[in-house]
C-alpha positions, 0 to 999 in steps of 0.5 A, a space after each residue: 646089327 652091322 655097321 658101315 663106316 666111311 673113313 680111313 681103313 688104315 687109321 687108328 680110329 677105325 682100328 679102335 672102332 673095330 675092336 669095340 665092335 668085336 668086344 660088343 659081340 658084333 661083326 666087323 664093320 664094312 669100311 668105305 675109304 674116303 678116296 673110294 667114296 669121293 671117286 664113286 659115292 655109289 660104293 657106299 650104297 652098295 655096302 649099305 644094301 647088303 643084308 641085315 639092319 645097318 648103322 652108318 658111321 662117318 669117321 675122320 679123313 685122318 692122315 690119308 694123303 690120298 683122301 686129302 687129294 680127293 677132297 681138294 679135287 672135289 673142292 676145286 669146282 667151288 667158288 673160292 676166289 683167292 682160296 682156290 689153290 689147285 685145279 682138280 687135275 693138279 690136286 689128283 697128282 699133288 706130291 705129298 709134303 708132310 705137314 704142308 698147310 694149304 687148300 684148307 677151304 678147298 678141301 673143306 668144300 670137298 668135304 661138304 660135297 661128300 656130306 651132301 652126297 651122304 645126306 642124299 643116301 640117308 634121304 633115300 633110306 628113311 630107315 637107315 640110322 646114322 651115328 652123327 648126321 652130316 648136317 651136325 658134322 658140317 656145323 662142327 667143322 665150321 668154327 664161326 657157325 659152331 661158335 654162333 650156335 653155342 652162343 645162341 644156345 646160351 653156352 659160354 664161349 669166348 667173345 668173338 671178333 668174327 672173321 678177318 681179311 688180313 693182318 691189318 684188318 685183324 689189328 684194326 678189329 683188335 684195337 676197336 674191340 680193345 682186345 690185346 690177346 686173341 686166338 686166330 683160327 682157320 675156320 675149317 682146320 683141325 689139330 691146331 693147324 694154322 692156329 695162332 695165339 696172338 698177344 700184343 701190348 697195344 703198341 708195337 710189341 707182339 708175340 704169336 704162339 703157334 705150331 706153324 712153321 713159316 718158310 720163305 724161299 724164292 718169294 714163295 710163302 709156305 706154311 707147315 704144321 708141326 708138333 713144335 710150338 714156335 714163338 714169333 715176335 717179328 711182326 712182319 713174320 706174324 703178318 705173313 702167316 696171317 695174310 697167307 691164311 686169310 683166304 682160307 677164312 679165319 675166325 678170331 676169338 678173345 684169348 682167355 688166359 687158362 687157369 694153371 693146374 699143378 702137376 706131380 712135380 709142382 709145376 703149374 701148367 695151363 690146362 683145359 678139358 676134353 670131354 666126350 659127350 655120348 647120347 647127351 651125357 658127358 662121359 670120358 674126359 681128359 685133362 690137357 696141360 701145356 707150358 704154351 697156350 696150345 694144349 692139344 695132346 697131339 702136340 705131345 702135351 702131357 695129360 693132367 690127373 682128372 681127379 686132381 682137376 676135379 678136386 682143384 675145381 670142386 664138385 659143383 664147378 666141375 658139374 657146371 663144366 660138364 653141363 656146358 659140354 652137354 649143352 654145346 653138343 645139343 646145340 649141334 643138332 642130331 649128334 650121338 657123340 662129340 668131343 668138347 674142349 672147355 677151359 677154366 679162366 685164370 682165377 676160376 671165375 669163368 669158363 668157356 667152350 672153345 671147340 666142339 669136335 665131330 671126331 673128338 672121341 679118340 681118347 686112348 686108355 680112357 674108360 668109363 664103366 669099363 668101356 672106351 669111347 667107341 664101345 660106349 658109342 656103340 652101346 648108346 646107338 644100340 640102346 636107342 634102336 
């Protein structure tokens, strides 16, 4: 068995996967980069047509700006209305601005186009096995659809206000639903890009917690994603951020206050769990903690102790949490693996699945039965052959 991967050859994900293949006694995977595939999908077919049984892995675009340019170029032909940022020609020559948030929906349309091309390749090769289907990946990259699929499967998720077209629309829907605290999420973003935790007292005072940096110069509004959590209390600034993101399509959920787990120093931090479900079984888990409402590890938030989290929650409640992760992954369709984010509400009375991540298996230094996530995925894929 050999593998072909569509991904970022320079990214750490591919490095971890290649290392897992070597430890498993398998040959190194052939990697087709996202820019190569987006420019010429037939390059994937050429890689697949080499001799021997093959498995296909669709990996994250990662931090490749060349891939972002290519996605934006492919997405330029979609009917995006106000969300269209760049023409295809402009996208191909776009200068890199580190952390700039723009064209989320346009890039997503390019990604959907790519997944459609991969689906056609799979249809023409019935014997070809894929780790995660393009359809499941597309569902996981659509937060409203993913939320609806989980709810339909009776998975506990935060109540949703649906989409909003502007800051004014957001505040109106919050008042009608009697929601004082919400999370506003771009429908097709990852790594907390563009996410805001918005709290209001129901009158004039608000606070928005986000990794978004707002820059206003010469009448232009620019948003940047950073590792610094900012707290905005000026309603005009919050409205400017939400209105800038609204054309990208927004998903709004009730903000469930997260339970707090004491760390080694006795400091109580908000926490949730990232659990990687592989072949239907919840396996590798990491406790994410934070002083802010955003617990993403890439924001330099510290990991909590899993054993302490289990003891704090109790065996039966922890088992319920893992079962919810498994149920959420099943709701995504043909999926060998997914990273599920689940939180326990303050008071430990309820929990909710927050996200299901197609590429949420990057958990360095976490092993189960001597295997990291990539080795476990390879083993599960081979066993199912």
